[in-house]
BALOBA-1460 file (C-alpha; in Angstrom, 3 decimals):
// residues 177
<rec num="1" residu="m" x="108.011" y="-73.031" z="-68.401"/>
<rec num="2" residu="q" x="106.218" y="-70.307" z="-66.317"/>
<rec num="3" residu="e" x="104.436" y="-67.524" z="-68.242"/>
<rec num="4" residu="i" x="105.215" y="-63.889" z="-67.767"/>
<rec num="5" residu="n" x="102.657" y="-61.076" z="-67.704"/>
<rec num="6" residu="v" x="102.791" y="-59.500" z="-70.833"/>
<rec num="7" residu="t" x="99.926" y="-56.935" z="-70.475"/>
<rec num="8" residu="k" x="101.265" y="-54.777" z="-67.580"/>
<rec num="9" residu="m" x="103.406" y="-51.747" z="-68.604"/>
<rec num="10" residu="t" x="106.219" y="-51.254" z="-66.175"/>
<rec num="11" residu="t" x="109.663" y="-49.686" z="-66.019"/>
<rec num="12" residu="k" x="112.715" y="-51.509" z="-66.951"/>
<rec num="13" residu="l" x="113.736" y="-51.574" z="-63.378"/>
<rec num="14" residu="d" x="110.499" y="-53.075" z="-62.316"/>
<rec num="15" residu="e" x="111.298" y="-55.896" z="-65.272"/>
<rec num="16" residu="a" x="114.690" y="-56.273" z="-64.006"/>
<rec num="17" residu="l" x="113.694" y="-57.191" z="-60.527"/>
<rec num="18" residu="g" x="110.983" y="-59.341" z="-61.948"/>
<rec num="19" residu="y" x="113.506" y="-61.348" z="-63.646"/>
<rec num="20" residu="a" x="115.674" y="-61.549" z="-60.556"/>
<rec num="21" residu="r" x="112.843" y="-62.910" z="-58.705"/>
<rec num="22" residu="r" x="112.186" y="-65.864" z="-61.019"/>
<rec num="23" residu="g" x="115.886" y="-66.480" z="-60.641"/>
<rec num="24" residu="w" x="117.138" y="-65.101" z="-63.617"/>
<rec num="25" residu="s" x="120.536" y="-62.836" z="-63.527"/>
<rec num="26" residu="v" x="120.153" y="-59.633" z="-65.358"/>
<rec num="27" residu="l" x="122.748" y="-56.882" z="-66.116"/>
<rec num="28" residu="p" x="122.059" y="-53.666" z="-67.820"/>
<rec num="29" residu="l" x="122.943" y="-53.087" z="-71.294"/>
<rec num="30" residu="y" x="123.422" y="-49.786" z="-73.495"/>
<rec num="31" residu="e" x="120.203" y="-48.821" z="-75.130"/>
<rec num="32" residu="p" x="119.798" y="-46.864" z="-78.346"/>
<rec num="33" residu="g" x="120.851" y="-43.198" z="-78.547"/>
<rec num="34" residu="g" x="118.892" y="-40.430" z="-79.631"/>
<rec num="35" residu="d" x="120.665" y="-40.145" z="-82.655"/>
<rec num="36" residu="g" x="119.977" y="-43.440" z="-84.254"/>
<rec num="37" residu="f" x="123.321" y="-45.283" z="-82.982"/>
<rec num="38" residu="c" x="124.351" y="-46.977" z="-79.586"/>
<rec num="39" residu="s" x="124.282" y="-44.924" z="-76.507"/>
<rec num="40" residu="c" x="127.883" y="-46.073" z="-75.903"/>
<rec num="41" residu="g" x="128.875" y="-43.092" z="-78.149"/>
<rec num="42" residu="n" x="131.123" y="-45.202" z="-80.626"/>
<rec num="43" residu="p" x="129.574" y="-44.742" z="-83.823"/>
<rec num="44" residu="e" x="131.082" y="-47.827" z="-85.158"/>
<rec num="45" residu="c" x="129.796" y="-49.918" z="-82.398"/>
<rec num="46" residu="s" x="129.566" y="-53.753" z="-83.236"/>
<rec num="47" residu="s" x="126.673" y="-54.745" z="-81.090"/>
<rec num="48" residu="p" x="124.570" y="-51.538" z="-80.833"/>
<rec num="49" residu="a" x="121.881" y="-51.550" z="-78.035"/>
<rec num="50" residu="k" x="123.139" y="-54.690" z="-77.045"/>
<rec num="51" residu="h" x="126.066" y="-54.775" z="-75.366"/>
<rec num="52" residu="p" x="126.764" y="-54.796" z="-71.361"/>
<rec num="53" residu="r" x="127.199" y="-51.399" z="-69.525"/>
<rec num="54" residu="t" x="129.185" y="-53.054" z="-66.542"/>
<rec num="55" residu="t" x="132.926" y="-53.756" z="-66.361"/>
<rec num="56" residu="h" x="132.744" y="-57.468" z="-66.541"/>
<rec num="57" residu="g" x="129.551" y="-58.001" z="-68.552"/>
<rec num="58" residu="v" x="127.572" y="-61.108" z="-68.256"/>
<rec num="59" residu="l" x="130.075" y="-62.124" z="-65.075"/>
<rec num="60" residu="d" x="128.372" y="-59.136" z="-63.373"/>
<rec num="61" residu="a" x="125.156" y="-60.460" z="-63.812"/>
<rec num="62" residu="t" x="122.772" y="-61.047" z="-60.834"/>
<rec num="63" residu="t" x="119.868" y="-61.310" z="-58.803"/>
<rec num="64" residu="n" x="120.677" y="-59.114" z="-56.017"/>
<rec num="65" residu="e" x="117.970" y="-56.524" z="-55.653"/>
<rec num="66" residu="a" x="119.961" y="-53.882" z="-54.297"/>
<rec num="67" residu="r" x="122.535" y="-53.992" z="-57.018"/>
<rec num="68" residu="i" x="119.998" y="-53.954" z="-60.104"/>
<rec num="69" residu="r" x="118.479" y="-50.905" z="-58.296"/>
<rec num="70" residu="y" x="121.770" y="-49.412" z="-58.169"/>
<rec num="71" residu="w" x="122.411" y="-50.014" z="-61.855"/>
<rec num="72" residu="w" x="118.803" y="-48.563" z="-62.844"/>
<rec num="73" residu="e" x="119.400" y="-45.731" z="-60.970"/>
<rec num="74" residu="q" x="122.233" y="-44.585" z="-62.835"/>
<rec num="75" residu="w" x="120.914" y="-45.935" z="-66.381"/>
<rec num="76" residu="p" x="116.952" y="-45.885" z="-66.176"/>
<rec num="77" residu="n" x="116.858" y="-46.204" z="-69.794"/>
<rec num="78" residu="a" x="119.488" y="-49.551" z="-70.090"/>
<rec num="79" residu="n" x="118.221" y="-52.186" z="-71.961"/>
<rec num="80" residu="i" x="117.819" y="-55.532" z="-69.927"/>
<rec num="81" residu="g" x="120.326" y="-58.703" z="-70.166"/>
<rec num="82" residu="v" x="119.352" y="-61.953" z="-69.020"/>
<rec num="83" residu="a" x="122.264" y="-64.324" z="-68.225"/>
<rec num="84" residu="t" x="121.475" y="-67.826" z="-70.018"/>
<rec num="85" residu="g" x="123.031" y="-70.997" z="-69.183"/>
<rec num="86" residu="e" x="123.035" y="-72.896" z="-65.395"/>
<rec num="87" residu="k" x="123.343" y="-69.122" z="-63.994"/>
<rec num="88" residu="s" x="119.824" y="-68.580" z="-64.443"/>
<rec num="89" residu="g" x="118.653" y="-72.063" z="-64.950"/>
<rec num="90" residu="i" x="117.937" y="-71.408" z="-68.724"/>
<rec num="91" residu="m" x="119.113" y="-71.457" z="-72.524"/>
<rec num="92" residu="v" x="117.545" y="-69.731" z="-75.341"/>
<rec num="93" residu="l" x="117.032" y="-70.260" z="-78.937"/>
<rec num="94" residu="d" x="117.658" y="-67.155" z="-80.918"/>
<rec num="95" residu="i" x="115.901" y="-67.061" z="-84.200"/>
<rec num="96" residu="d" x="117.422" y="-64.185" z="-86.411"/>
<rec num="97" residu="s" x="114.639" y="-63.959" z="-89.303"/>
<rec num="98" residu="r" x="116.926" y="-61.414" z="-91.248"/>
<rec num="99" residu="h" x="119.233" y="-64.080" z="-91.620"/>
<rec num="100" residu="g" x="117.257" y="-67.157" z="-92.638"/>
<rec num="101" residu="g" x="116.600" y="-68.147" z="-89.024"/>
<rec num="102" residu="e" x="113.006" y="-68.988" z="-89.749"/>
<rec num="103" residu="e" x="113.835" y="-71.361" z="-92.763"/>
<rec num="104" residu="s" x="116.320" y="-72.926" z="-90.663"/>
<rec num="105" residu="f" x="114.106" y="-73.235" z="-87.729"/>
<rec num="106" residu="a" x="111.611" y="-75.054" z="-90.012"/>
<rec num="107" residu="k" x="114.375" y="-77.825" z="-91.483"/>
<rec num="108" residu="l" x="115.480" y="-78.224" z="-87.515"/>
<rec num="109" residu="e" x="111.510" y="-78.943" z="-86.640"/>
<rec num="110" residu="a" x="111.027" y="-81.407" z="-89.800"/>
<rec num="111" residu="a" x="114.359" y="-83.254" z="-88.550"/>
<rec num="112" residu="h" x="113.633" y="-83.379" z="-84.985"/>
<rec num="113" residu="g" x="110.177" y="-82.685" z="-84.283"/>
<rec num="114" residu="k" x="108.162" y="-79.543" z="-83.091"/>
<rec num="115" residu="t" x="109.432" y="-77.807" z="-80.149"/>
<rec num="116" residu="p" x="107.408" y="-77.914" z="-76.965"/>
<rec num="117" residu="q" x="105.397" y="-74.749" z="-75.974"/>
<rec num="118" residu="t" x="107.745" y="-72.497" z="-74.003"/>
<rec num="119" residu="l" x="108.415" y="-68.717" z="-73.321"/>
<rec num="120" residu="e" x="108.846" y="-66.512" z="-76.597"/>
<rec num="121" residu="c" x="110.104" y="-63.258" z="-76.978"/>
<rec num="122" residu="l" x="109.475" y="-61.218" z="-80.104"/>
<rec num="123" residu="t" x="112.595" y="-59.525" z="-80.624"/>
<rec num="124" residu="g" x="112.958" y="-55.526" z="-81.657"/>
<rec num="125" residu="g" x="114.782" y="-56.650" z="-84.781"/>
<rec num="126" residu="g" x="111.972" y="-59.009" z="-86.266"/>
<rec num="127" residu="g" x="113.413" y="-62.318" z="-84.578"/>
<rec num="128" residu="r" x="112.682" y="-64.665" z="-81.826"/>
<rec num="129" residu="h" x="114.005" y="-66.012" z="-78.501"/>
<rec num="130" residu="l" x="112.713" y="-69.243" z="-77.504"/>
<rec num="131" residu="y" x="113.356" y="-70.068" z="-74.016"/>
<rec num="132" residu="f" x="113.907" y="-73.430" z="-72.412"/>
<rec num="133" residu="i" x="114.886" y="-74.743" z="-68.974"/>
<rec num="134" residu="h" x="118.600" y="-75.312" z="-68.760"/>
<rec num="135" residu="p" x="119.452" y="-79.413" z="-68.866"/>
<rec num="136" residu="g" x="122.081" y="-79.230" z="-65.687"/>
<rec num="137" residu="a" x="124.527" y="-80.200" z="-68.115"/>
<rec num="138" residu="p" x="126.936" y="-77.564" z="-69.791"/>
<rec num="139" residu="v" x="125.230" y="-75.873" z="-72.832"/>
<rec num="140" residu="k" x="127.749" y="-74.113" z="-75.092"/>
<rec num="141" residu="n" x="126.842" y="-70.803" z="-76.774"/>
<rec num="142" residu="k" x="126.893" y="-71.648" z="-80.214"/>
<rec num="143" residu="i" x="126.703" y="-68.644" z="-83.067"/>
<rec num="144" residu="g" x="125.014" y="-69.644" z="-86.440"/>
<rec num="145" residu="f" x="125.010" y="-73.421" z="-85.889"/>
<rec num="146" residu="m" x="122.451" y="-73.236" z="-88.614"/>
<rec num="147" residu="p" x="121.739" y="-70.047" z="-90.686"/>
<rec num="148" residu="g" x="120.127" y="-67.453" z="-88.604"/>
<rec num="149" residu="l" x="120.129" y="-69.574" z="-85.714"/>
<rec num="150" residu="d" x="122.142" y="-69.154" z="-82.308"/>
<rec num="151" residu="i" x="122.004" y="-70.980" z="-78.955"/>
<rec num="152" residu="r" x="122.398" y="-68.939" z="-76.027"/>
<rec num="153" residu="g" x="123.632" y="-71.066" z="-73.164"/>
<rec num="154" residu="d" x="126.321" y="-71.070" z="-70.416"/>
<rec num="155" residu="g" x="128.247" y="-67.526" z="-70.424"/>
<rec num="156" residu="g" x="125.980" y="-65.864" z="-72.610"/>
<rec num="157" residu="y" x="123.313" y="-63.441" z="-72.328"/>
<rec num="158" residu="v" x="119.895" y="-62.586" z="-74.452"/>
<rec num="159" residu="v" x="118.121" y="-59.090" z="-74.760"/>
<rec num="160" residu="a" x="114.856" y="-59.020" z="-73.069"/>
<rec num="161" residu="p" x="111.601" y="-57.167" z="-73.006"/>
<rec num="162" residu="p" x="111.019" y="-54.301" z="-72.653"/>
<rec num="163" residu="s" x="114.203" y="-53.482" z="-73.992"/>
<rec num="164" residu="v" x="114.638" y="-51.285" z="-77.229"/>
<rec num="165" residu="h" x="116.343" y="-52.266" z="-80.476"/>
<rec num="166" residu="i" x="118.576" y="-50.189" z="-82.092"/>
<rec num="167" residu="s" x="115.606" y="-49.911" z="-84.866"/>
<rec num="168" residu="g" x="113.434" y="-48.404" z="-82.386"/>
<rec num="169" residu="g" x="111.488" y="-51.906" z="-82.256"/>
<rec num="170" residu="l" x="110.480" y="-53.272" z="-78.712"/>
<rec num="171" residu="y" x="111.358" y="-56.798" z="-77.274"/>
<rec num="172" residu="q" x="108.257" y="-57.961" z="-76.223"/>
<rec num="173" residu="w" x="106.693" y="-61.200" z="-74.672"/>
<rec num="174" residu="k" x="104.508" y="-63.348" z="-77.057"/>
<rec num="175" residu="k" x="101.445" y="-63.696" z="-75.659"/>
<rec num="176" residu="t" x="100.181" y="-67.676" z="-75.658"/>
<rec num="177" residu="a" x="96.796" y="-68.787" z="-76.817"/>
C-alpha cells in the first residue's frame, strides 16, 4: 500500500483532500470540545470526537473536493473520518490496546503468521489502525472478534490523522523504517 507523507504539517482540510485524491471517501466527524467533552454538546456522548457531523453519516462520505471544502469551511476543526470497505478500497484492523488488542493481535499472528507491512496509524487513544487493500469481496464490520480487535470493512469508517482523540492525543501515521 502506498505510503503517506508523515512529516508535512497541514490542515485537516488539506489532509481530507489528500485522502480523497487517493480515492478514499471522507466525512467530517465531531472533534473534542474545549470542555473535555465531545463538541456535539451531548455530555453523555457514546462516541466522543468520533461520530459523523453529517445527516447520513458514513453514507455521506465522498471524494468530491467541493463537498469536502464545504464541510471543512463549516467545521474547520472537524476530525476526519475515512470510509472503509469497497467504497474506499481499504479495510482496517483496529487494535485497541486498552482492551487487550495487542495480546489478541499477537495470538492472531502466532496462529496465522505475521501481517504484511502496511500503512499504520497510531490512534490518539493509544491503539493502532492497520490499513489493508480491500479484497474485492464483501468484508463485514466485526466489533470484538477477539478482545480489543475490530475489523472495519464495508459500511464502516475509521478516524484518520491528524484528528484529535477526546483524550487530546493525536492520530498520526507511523513512520516506516
